[in-house]
C-alpha positions as CSV (number, residue, x, y, z in Angstrom):
1,X,-79.3,-58.8,-65.4
2,X,-77.9,-61.4,-62.8
3,X,-74.9,-63.4,-64.3
4,X,-73.4,-65.1,-61.8
5,X,-72.8,-68.9,-62.5
6,X,-73.2,-72.0,-60.6
7,X,-71.6,-72.9,-57.4
8,X,-70.0,-75.9,-58.6
9,X,-66.2,-76.3,-59.7
10,X,-65.6,-76.2,-63.2
11,X,-66.4,-73.9,-66.2
12,X,-69.6,-72.2,-66.4
13,X,-70.0,-72.6,-70.2
14,X,-71.2,-75.5,-72.0
15,X,-68.2,-74.9,-74.5
16,X,-65.3,-75.5,-72.1
17,X,-63.1,-76.8,-75.0
18,X,-62.2,-79.9,-77.1
19,X,-59.6,-81.7,-74.7
20,X,-62.3,-81.2,-71.9
21,X,-65.1,-82.6,-74.0
22,X,-63.4,-85.4,-75.1
23,X,-62.2,-86.4,-71.7
24,X,-65.7,-86.3,-70.4
25,X,-67.0,-88.4,-73.1
26,X,-64.2,-91.1,-72.7
27,X,-64.9,-91.1,-68.7
28,X,-68.7,-91.6,-69.3
29,X,-68.0,-94.4,-71.6
30,X,-65.8,-96.3,-69.1
31,X,-68.3,-95.4,-66.3
32,X,-71.1,-97.0,-68.3
33,X,-69.3,-100.0,-69.6
34,X,-68.2,-100.7,-65.9
35,X,-71.7,-100.5,-64.7
36,X,-73.1,-102.3,-67.6
37,X,-75.8,-99.8,-68.2
38,X,-75.9,-100.4,-71.7
39,X,-77.1,-96.9,-73.1
40,X,-77.1,-96.3,-76.7
41,X,-74.5,-93.9,-77.8
42,X,-76.8,-91.3,-78.5
43,X,-78.1,-91.2,-74.9
44,X,-74.5,-91.7,-73.4
45,X,-73.2,-88.2,-74.7
46,X,-73.3,-84.9,-72.7
47,X,-75.9,-82.1,-73.0
48,X,-75.5,-80.9,-76.4
49,X,-71.7,-82.5,-76.6
50,X,-71.1,-79.5,-78.3
51,X,-68.4,-79.7,-75.5
52,X,-66.2,-80.2,-78.3
53,X,-66.8,-77.2,-80.1
54,X,-64.3,-74.3,-79.6
55,X,-65.3,-72.0,-76.6
56,X,-65.7,-68.8,-79.1
57,X,-68.6,-70.5,-80.6
58,X,-70.7,-70.4,-77.6
59,X,-73.7,-67.7,-78.2
60,X,-73.1,-64.3,-76.4
61,X,-76.6,-64.5,-74.9
62,X,-79.4,-67.5,-75.2
63,X,-82.8,-66.3,-76.0
64,X,-85.3,-66.8,-73.4
65,X,-88.0,-69.3,-73.6
66,X,-91.5,-68.3,-73.7
67,X,-93.6,-68.6,-70.6
68,X,-95.6,-71.6,-70.2
69,X,-98.9,-71.6,-71.8
70,X,-100.5,-73.4,-68.8
71,X,-99.4,-73.8,-65.2
72,X,-102.6,-75.6,-63.7
73,X,-101.9,-78.2,-61.4
74,X,-103.3,-80.9,-63.6
75,X,-100.7,-79.9,-66.3
76,X,-97.9,-80.1,-63.7
77,X,-99.0,-83.8,-62.7
78,X,-99.0,-84.6,-66.4
79,X,-95.8,-83.1,-67.1
80,X,-94.2,-85.1,-64.3
81,X,-96.0,-88.4,-65.1
82,X,-94.6,-88.1,-68.6
83,X,-91.0,-87.5,-67.2
84,X,-91.4,-90.6,-64.8
85,X,-92.5,-92.8,-67.6
86,X,-89.5,-92.2,-69.8
87,X,-86.4,-94.2,-69.9
88,X,-82.6,-92.6,-69.0
89,X,-81.7,-92.8,-73.0
90,X,-84.9,-91.1,-73.9
91,X,-84.8,-88.3,-71.2
92,X,-80.9,-87.8,-72.4
93,X,-82.0,-87.5,-76.0
94,X,-84.9,-85.1,-75.3
95,X,-82.6,-83.2,-73.0
96,X,-80.0,-82.8,-75.8
97,X,-82.7,-81.7,-78.2
98,X,-84.3,-79.2,-75.6
99,X,-80.8,-77.5,-74.9
100,X,-80.1,-77.1,-78.8
101,X,-83.5,-75.3,-79.0
102,X,-82.6,-73.2,-76.2
103,X,-85.7,-74.6,-74.2
104,X,-83.5,-74.6,-70.8
105,X,-86.3,-74.2,-68.2
106,X,-89.4,-73.9,-69.9
107,X,-91.9,-74.9,-71.1
108,X,-93.0,-77.0,-67.9
109,X,-92.0,-80.6,-68.3
110,X,-90.1,-80.0,-71.7
111,X,-87.0,-78.3,-71.1
112,X,-83.4,-79.5,-70.7
113,X,-83.1,-78.9,-67.0
114,X,-86.3,-81.0,-65.9
115,X,-84.8,-83.8,-68.4
116,X,-81.9,-84.0,-66.7
117,X,-83.2,-84.2,-63.4
118,X,-85.6,-86.8,-64.3
119,X,-82.4,-88.8,-65.2
120,X,-80.8,-88.3,-61.8
121,X,-84.1,-89.4,-60.3
122,X,-83.8,-92.7,-62.2
123,X,-79.9,-92.9,-61.9
124,X,-78.5,-90.9,-59.2
125,X,-74.8,-91.4,-60.4
126,X,-75.4,-90.6,-63.9
127,X,-72.3,-88.3,-64.5
128,X,-73.8,-86.8,-68.0
129,X,-76.9,-85.4,-66.2
130,X,-74.7,-84.2,-63.3
131,X,-72.5,-82.1,-65.5
132,X,-75.1,-81.1,-67.7
133,X,-76.8,-79.5,-64.9
134,X,-73.9,-77.8,-63.6
135,X,-73.1,-76.2,-67.2
136,X,-76.7,-75.3,-68.0
137,X,-77.4,-73.7,-64.7
138,X,-75.9,-70.3,-65.3
139,X,-77.5,-70.1,-69.0
140,X,-81.1,-70.7,-67.5
141,X,-80.6,-67.5,-65.2
142,X,-81.6,-64.9,-68.0
143,X,-85.0,-67.1,-68.9
144,X,-85.7,-66.5,-65.0
145,X,-85.2,-62.9,-65.2
146,X,-87.2,-62.4,-68.2
147,X,-90.3,-64.0,-66.8
148,X,-89.5,-61.8,-63.6
149,X,-89.2,-58.6,-65.7
150,X,-92.3,-59.5,-67.5
151,X,-94.2,-59.8,-64.2
152,X,-95.0,-63.3,-64.8
153,X,-94.5,-64.3,-61.4
154,X,-95.9,-67.6,-61.4
155,X,-93.6,-69.1,-64.1
156,X,-90.7,-67.1,-62.7
157,X,-91.4,-69.2,-59.3
158,X,-91.7,-72.3,-61.2
159,X,-88.4,-71.8,-63.0
160,X,-86.6,-71.0,-59.8
161,X,-88.0,-74.4,-58.3
162,X,-86.4,-76.3,-61.4
163,X,-83.0,-74.4,-60.6
164,X,-83.2,-75.1,-57.1
165,X,-83.4,-78.8,-57.8
166,X,-80.4,-78.7,-59.6
167,X,-78.2,-76.6,-57.1
168,X,-80.1,-75.9,-54.0
169,X,-77.1,-74.3,-52.3
170,X,-76.3,-71.8,-55.1
171,X,-76.3,-68.1,-54.2
172,X,-77.8,-67.0,-57.6
173,X,-81.2,-68.1,-56.4
174,X,-81.1,-66.2,-53.5
175,X,-80.4,-63.1,-56.0
176,X,-83.2,-64.3,-58.2
177,X,-85.9,-64.9,-55.2
178,X,-84.7,-61.2,-54.1
179,X,-85.3,-59.7,-57.6
180,X,-88.5,-61.5,-57.7
181,X,-89.8,-60.2,-54.4
182,X,-88.7,-56.7,-55.2
183,X,-90.6,-56.9,-58.6
184,X,-93.7,-58.2,-57.2
185,X,-93.6,-55.3,-54.5
186,X,-93.0,-52.8,-57.3
187,X,-96.0,-54.1,-59.3
188,X,-98.3,-53.6,-56.1
189,X,-97.0,-50.1,-55.5
190,X,-97.5,-49.3,-59.3
191,X,-101.0,-50.7,-58.7
192,X,-101.8,-48.7,-55.9
193,X,-100.1,-45.3,-57.3
194,X,-102.4,-45.9,-60.3
195,X,-105.6,-46.1,-58.5
196,X,-104.6,-43.3,-56.5
197,X,-104.3,-41.1,-59.7
198,X,-107.6,-42.4,-61.1
199,X,-109.3,-41.4,-58.0
200,X,-107.8,-38.1,-57.9
201,X,-108.8,-37.3,-61.4
202,X,-112.2,-38.4,-60.7
203,X,-112.5,-36.2,-57.7
204,X,-110.9,-33.2,-59.6
205,X,-113.6,-34.0,-62.5
206,X,-116.4,-33.9,-59.9
207,X,-115.3,-30.6,-58.4
208,X,-114.9,-29.0,-61.7
209,X,-118.7,-30.1,-62.8
210,X,-119.9,-28.7,-59.4
211,X,-118.2,-25.6,-60.0
212,X,-119.7,-25.4,-63.4
213,X,-123.3,-26.3,-62.2
214,X,-123.0,-23.8,-59.7
215,X,-121.9,-20.9,-62.1
216,X,-124.9,-22.3,-64.3
217,X,-127.5,-21.9,-61.8
218,X,-126.2,-18.4,-60.6
219,X,-126.4,-17.2,-64.5
220,X,-129.9,-18.7,-64.7
221,X,-131.0,-17.0,-61.5
222,X,-129.8,-13.7,-62.8
223,X,-131.4,-13.9,-66.1
224,X,-134.7,-14.7,-64.5
225,X,-134.3,-11.8,-62.2
226,X,-133.5,-9.4,-65.0
227,X,-136.7,-10.9,-67.0
228,X,-138.9,-10.2,-63.8
229,X,-137.6,-6.8,-63.5
230,X,-138.3,-5.8,-67.1
231,X,-141.8,-7.2,-67.0
232,X,-142.8,-5.3,-63.8
233,X,-141.2,-2.2,-65.6
234,X,-143.7,-2.6,-68.9
235,X,-146.7,-3.1,-66.6
236,X,-146.3,-0.1,-64.5
237,X,-145.1,1.9,-67.5
238,X,-142.5,3.4,-65.3
239,X,-140.0,5.7,-66.8
240,X,-137.0,4.4,-67.9
241,X,-134.4,4.2,-65.6
242,X,-130.8,3.1,-65.9
243,X,-130.1,-0.3,-65.5
244,X,-128.0,-1.3,-62.8
245,X,-124.5,-3.0,-63.5
246,X,-125.3,-6.7,-63.4
247,X,-123.4,-8.2,-60.6
248,X,-120.0,-10.0,-61.3
249,X,-120.0,-13.7,-62.0
250,X,-119.3,-15.8,-59.1
251,X,-115.7,-16.7,-58.7
252,X,-115.4,-20.5,-59.8
253,X,-114.3,-22.9,-56.8
254,X,-110.8,-23.7,-57.2
255,X,-109.2,-27.0,-56.8
256,X,-108.0,-28.0,-53.2
257,X,-105.2,-30.9,-53.0
258,X,-101.8,-31.7,-51.3
259,X,-98.6,-31.5,-52.8
260,X,-97.6,-34.1,-55.2
261,X,-94.5,-35.6,-56.4
262,X,-93.7,-35.3,-60.3
263,X,-90.5,-36.9,-60.2
264,X,-88.9,-38.9,-57.2
265,X,-85.2,-39.1,-57.5
266,X,-83.8,-42.5,-56.3
267,X,-81.2,-42.1,-53.5
268,X,-77.7,-43.5,-54.1
269,X,-76.6,-46.5,-51.9
270,X,-73.7,-45.1,-49.7
271,X,-70.4,-46.8,-50.5
272,X,-69.9,-47.9,-47.0
273,X,-73.3,-49.3,-46.6
274,X,-72.8,-51.3,-49.9
275,X,-69.4,-52.6,-48.8
276,X,-71.2,-53.8,-45.2
277,X,-74.2,-55.2,-47.3
278,X,-76.3,-53.1,-44.9
279,X,-80.0,-52.4,-45.4
280,X,-82.2,-49.9,-43.7
281,X,-84.6,-47.0,-44.2
282,X,-85.1,-43.4,-43.7
283,X,-88.3,-41.4,-43.1
284,X,-87.6,-37.6,-44.2
285,X,-90.2,-34.7,-43.4
286,X,-89.8,-31.8,-45.4
287,X,-91.9,-28.5,-46.9
288,X,-92.6,-28.0,-50.5
289,X,-93.2,-24.3,-51.1
290,X,-96.0,-22.8,-53.1
291,X,-93.3,-22.5,-56.2
292,X,-92.6,-26.5,-55.8
293,X,-89.4,-25.9,-54.0
294,X,-88.2,-28.0,-51.0
295,X,-87.1,-26.6,-47.6
296,X,-86.6,-27.7,-44.0
297,X,-85.6,-31.1,-45.1
298,X,-84.9,-33.3,-41.7
299,X,-84.7,-36.7,-40.4
300,X,-87.8,-38.0,-38.8
301,X,-86.6,-41.5,-38.1
302,X,-84.0,-43.9,-39.7
303,X,-82.5,-47.4,-39.3
304,X,-79.7,-47.8,-38.8
305,X,-79.1,-44.2,-37.6
306,X,-77.2,-41.8,-39.6
307,X,-76.2,-44.4,-42.3
308,X,-78.5,-43.4,-45.0
309,X,-79.6,-39.8,-43.9
310,X,-77.7,-37.7,-46.1
311,X,-78.4,-40.0,-49.1
312,X,-82.1,-39.8,-48.3
313,X,-82.1,-35.9,-47.7
314,X,-80.2,-35.5,-51.2
315,X,-82.8,-37.8,-53.0
316,X,-85.9,-35.5,-51.3
317,X,-84.3,-32.3,-52.4
318,X,-83.3,-33.4,-55.8
319,X,-87.1,-34.8,-56.7
320,X,-89.6,-32.6,-58.5
321,X,-93.0,-31.3,-56.7
322,X,-96.4,-29.9,-57.6
323,X,-97.5,-27.3,-54.8
324,X,-100.4,-27.8,-53.0
325,X,-103.6,-26.1,-53.7
326,X,-106.3,-24.3,-52.0
327,X,-109.2,-23.1,-54.0
328,X,-107.0,-23.2,-57.0
329,X,-104.1,-21.1,-55.5
330,X,-100.5,-22.7,-54.8
331,X,-99.8,-23.1,-51.1
332,X,-96.9,-24.5,-49.2
333,X,-97.3,-27.9,-47.4
334,X,-95.5,-30.5,-45.3
335,X,-94.9,-34.0,-46.7
336,X,-93.0,-37.0,-45.4
337,X,-91.3,-39.5,-47.4
338,X,-90.0,-42.9,-46.5
339,X,-87.0,-44.3,-48.5
340,X,-85.9,-48.0,-48.3
341,X,-82.3,-49.0,-48.9
342,X,-82.2,-52.9,-49.5
343,X,-78.9,-54.3,-50.5
344,X,-79.1,-56.8,-53.3
345,X,-82.7,-55.6,-53.8
């Protein structure tokens, strides 16, 4: 889980201590009085002026919001129209209530971050909203990570956009987008692997059915030949002769397929490459023996050269494989495997 906070200065928690909370409230009151805003006392308080509570009372982890039930363009437009039609005091009140209920970035149009962003759209100098966005940002990150882990990619993109409006230069956004991209690629890869397994099982079933049908036809032909011979013997009243031993049944056709990866071991990221934040890939060619062992593992191509070679070869040799089959008999086969090393991904 990514736990990096906001890039702004100041505490990363909404419960920074009693003295800091009182100073913020006093400063906001003076600012509003000087500007003649006329906001109500309720609307002038910071997000959950839970700022005045001791830091120890902060929850260890806020529960993630449920994904938005609808994400159509009409719903988004309606949500923005609703926020645009609300006054600053109402927006601040709704924001505090949403924060208290842990609705930090979801559902769309009814969460603390969007309420505070709407306040700044109407009043760019509103310090309450500025402070609240900075302090709420890190607590919203687990909600985005949960949407990513649940493969709810449209909702994750929407929540990242909400955080980007609050702090577009925060490095946490880069990490979240990288994690989202990796999860999307993982889902595509898993879907392709599942499709390939389904196709392979269907092919094996077809081959088995064909073998069974061939055996059944051979048995039927053999039985018909024996019946015809007995009928001819009865017609000619030939002397009984010893019956010839029936031919052995045809050998079933075995399955033919390539070697398969049973358990792919992930490569360890080299310490030097991680220190230098280096990314790359390695293509390893190797032989899977008839017993499932690995021999002759060597590098076909890599980038950058020699940085990830040893880690890739170790991962290939530690992985488990099923040998290739030819007519049902295990044989050795040559495979290639590409291992990607992505820093931060």
